C-alpha positions in Angstrom: 0.0 0.0 0.0 1.2 3.5 -0.8 2.1 5.9 1.9 1.1 8.8 -0.4 -0.6 11.6 1.4 -1.3 13.7 -1.6 -4.9 12.3 -2.0 -7.8 11.6 0.3 -8.3 9.1 2.0 -4.9 8.5 3.7 -3.6 5.0 3.4 -5.4 2.7 5.8 -2.1 1.5 7.3 -1.5 4.9 8.8 -2.8 6.1 12.1 -4.1 3.0 14.1 -2.6 3.3 17.5 -5.3 1.2 19.3 -3.3 -2.0 19.1 0.3 -3.2 19.1 -0.2 -5.1 15.9 0.3 -3.5 12.4 -3.2 -2.3 12.1 -5.4 -0.3 9.7 -7.9 2.5 9.9 -11.0 3.0 7.8 -11.2 6.6 6.5 -14.7 6.3 5.2 -16.7 9.6 5.7 -19.1 8.0 8.2 -16.3 7.6 10.7 -14.9 11.1 10.4 -15.8 14.4 12.0 -16.7 16.4 8.9 -17.7 19.6 10.7 -14.5 21.4 9.7 -11.8 21.1 7.0 -8.3 19.9 7.6 -5.2 21.7 6.2 -4.0 18.6 4.3 -4.6 14.9 3.9 -2.0 14.2 6.6 -4.2 15.9 9.1 -6.8 13.2 8.7 -4.3 10.5 9.7 -5.6 8.7 12.9 -9.1 10.3 12.6 -10.8 7.1 11.2 -12.1 3.9 12.7 -9.6 1.3 13.8 -9.7 -2.0 11.9 -8.8 -4.8 14.3 -8.2 -8.5 13.7 -11.5 -10.2 12.7 -13.2 -7.0 11.3 -14.9 -7.6 7.9 -13.2 -5.3 5.4 -12.9 -4.5 1.7 -9.5 -4.0 0.2 -10.0 -1.4 -2.5 -7.2 -1.6 -5.2 -6.8 1.2 -7.6 -5.8 1.3 -11.3 -2.2 2.2 -10.3 -1.8 -0.8 -8.1 -2.1 1.0 -4.7 -4.8 0.0 -2.3 -6.5 0.9 1.0 -8.4 -1.2 3.4 -11.8 -0.1 4.7 -14.8 -1.4 6.5 -16.5 -3.6 4.0 -19.6 -1.3 3.8 -17.4 1.8 3.5 -15.3 0.3 0.7 -18.2 -0.8 -1.4 -20.1 2.5 -0.7 -17.0 4.5 -1.7 -16.8 2.8 -5.1 -20.5 2.8 -5.6 -20.8 6.6 -4.9 -18.3 7.3 -7.8 -19.7 5.1 -10.5 -21.2 7.1 -13.5 -20.9 10.7 -14.5 -23.8 12.0 -12.4 -22.8 14.6 -9.8 -24.9 14.4 -6.6 -26.8 17.4 -5.3 -25.4 19.3 -2.3 -28.0 17.7 0.2 -28.0 14.3 -1.4 -26.5 11.4 0.7 -23.3 9.9 -0.7 -22.4 7.3 1.9 -24.5 6.3 4.9 -26.1 9.6 6.1 -23.2 11.7 4.9 -24.1 14.2 2.2 -22.1 15.8 -0.5 -22.3 19.1 1.4 -20.9 17.4 4.6 -18.0 16.2 2.5 -17.5 19.6 0.9 -17.5 21.3 4.4 -14.6 18.9 5.4 -12.8 19.6 2.1 -12.8 15.9 1.1 -15.5 15.7 -1.6 -13.3 16.2 -4.7 -10.4 14.1 -3.4 -12.8 11.2 -2.4 -14.6 11.2 -5.7 -11.4 11.4 -7.8 -9.7 8.7 -5.8 -12.4 6.1 -5.8 -13.2 6.8 -9.5 -9.9 4.9 -10.0 -11.0 1.8 -8.1 -10.2 -1.3 -10.1 -11.3 -4.1 -7.8 -12.7 -4.8 -4.3 -11.5 -7.8 -2.3 -13.6 -9.0 0.6 -12.0 -10.4 3.7 -11.1 -9.9 7.3 -8.0 -8.3 9.0 -5.7 -10.9 10.3 -3.4 -10.5 13.4 -0.6 -9.3 11.0 -2.7 -6.5 9.6 -3.1 -8.3 6.4 -6.2 -9.3 4.4 -7.5 -12.8 5.1 -9.9 -14.0 2.5 -13.0 -15.5 4.1 -14.7 -16.6 0.9 -13.8 -19.5 -1.3 -15.2 -18.3 -4.6 -14.8 -15.1 -6.4 -13.6 -12.9 -3.5 -12.1 -10.3 -5.9 -14.8 -8.1 -7.5 -13.6 -6.4 -10.7 -15.0 -2.8 -11.1 -16.0 -2.6 -14.8 -17.0 1.0 -15.3 -18.2 0.2 -18.8 -20.7 -2.3 -17.4 -21.7 -0.4 -14.3 -23.3 2.8 -15.4 -24.5 3.9 -11.9 -24.0 3.0 -8.2 -27.2 0.8 -8.1 -25.9 -1.5 -10.9 -22.6 -1.9 -9.1 -24.2 -2.6 -5.8 -26.5 -5.3 -7.3 -23.6 -7.0 -8.9 -21.4 -6.9 -5.7 -24.1 -8.6 -3.6 
């Protein structure tokens, strides 16, 4: 995973201090205080939800080969919210009960959309004690994000289930 702090979200391997193991942190918007903006992506490090051994997660891998680990729901929602060309309205929910306006207030909307538009695949699993992804499905645990086939978030969500 990249340690690049030039785009949101920060790498999931940064910021988890809840455990002595090499942990991860989910930087999905539902886990962040979005009431104020941060100066840089680095300022978000440590502000997410700790992902501990056994948590169900999604490893989102991008077109450039980098990846980030998120809660399974957050990872799928992040990719689903960025499928298609339609821009959500300001008050429209993007992820959970988080709206586009909430994300703009926090200064993460553009970065979030741009980053997850580059998602190439989602791998389901759980975090093991080494902080690595442990696959808990036997068949087809890697979901390819085919942006030509999925024209909107609903079509991707249906295919993922």
